[in-house]
C-alpha positions, 0 to 999 in steps of 0.5 A, a space after each residue: 630198102 630192106 624188106 622182110 617178106 619180099 626180095 627186090 631188085 631193079 635192072 634198068 627199067 625192069 623191077 623184079 619182085 620176088 615173094 619171099 616167105 619161105 617159112 610161111 609157104 609164101 602166104 599173104 599178111 598185112 606186112 607182105 601187102 604193105 611192102 608190095 605197095 611200097 615197091 609198086 609206088 616206086 615203079 609208078 615212076 621208075 619201072 616200065 615192067 614189073 616181074 612178080 616171082 615166087 619160090 620154085 615150089 610155091 608162087 603164093 599160097 593165099 592168106 596166112 592162116 597161121 597168123 589168123 590162128 595165132 590171133 584167134 588163140 590169143 583171143 584177138 579180134 580178127 578185123 583186118 580189111 582186105 581193102 589194101 590187098 584189093 588195091 594192090 591188085 588194082 595197082 598191078 592191073 591198072 598201073 603205068 607198067 606192064 605187070 608179068 607173073 612168072 609162076 612156078 609151083 603152087 598158086 592158091 586163093 589169093 595167089 591166084 589174085 596176083 596172077 589174074 591181075 597181071 598183064 602177062 602170065 608165064 608159067 613153068 610146067 610145075 605151076 598148079 592153080 586152085 581156089 580152096 576158100 569154100 572148103 572153109 566156108 569162105 569166098 574168093 570174093 576179092 580174087 573173083 573180079 580179077 579172075 572173071 575178067 581174065 577167064 570168064 564167069 563160068 570157069 571162075 565159077 567152076 574153080 571156086 565151087 570145085 576147089 580142084 587144082 588145075 595144071 599149067 596146061 589147063 590154065 593156059 587153055 582157059 586164059 589164066 596162063 598166056 604161055 608155059 614151057 618147061 624152061 620158063 626162065 627162057 621164056 621170060 627172058 625172051 619177053 623182056 627183051 621185046 617188052 623193054 623197048 616199049 616207052 613208059 608213056 605208051 604203056 601209061 596211055 595204053 593202060 589208061 585207055 583199057 581201064 576206061 573201056 573196062 572198069 569192072 574191077 573199080 566197080 566191084 571193089 565195095 561188093 568184094 571187100 563187103 563179102 570178104 569181111 562177112 565170111 571172115 567175121 563168121 565164127 564157124 568159118 574161123 573155127 574151121 580155119 582153127 581146126 585145119 591149122 591144129 590137125 592139118 585136115 580140111 573141114 568135113 563140110 559140116 
């Protein structure tokens, strides 16, 4: 299939899904989410491993504010639901395949959701992670259930409140990254050599069991979606996004 926002290739039972929106900083829009869903639906039957990759400078930078800006400027109502994106992360976390995020460069906001929903995270030393939502009066509402599951409440709380960037080394210390190295491609190859021997049925049974003893992600979904929709329907927050796109400067905090 021909995709507009991603590149996809299969190598045996391994699917390599690369986010590819170079002109938009690998940000997330509805078409991007839809195409990722299509690939993961295929992977439920045909893949044992799904490897998520981005560009060398940016893995994924969160919501497409340029798209929101265009809609606001044309007077369109902002009514996109975050549910498809949350469901996409649920597929990565709970699906019958091993999900690996291979991270290079910047990861912000919703990009952290992809990382946090992965089974294994491999990074190179350029990887940087941040949650910038509160600068705009927004919340990383849909990211937090996945992030808290991975690194714990207080560290997720710290990332959200400070909006500061953390390095690959710090992310590994906190558990957001499992391993990192200057040559992350070599690390990835080593892991794939070992993981490819795990049978599909074994992966399915294991992840089904893990989901049954920790089902917080499904339980958190209604609250996460409601909180996300609330902050994106606030006109003051939309105005902050509007000014940021026009000036390139973060809001003043008022």
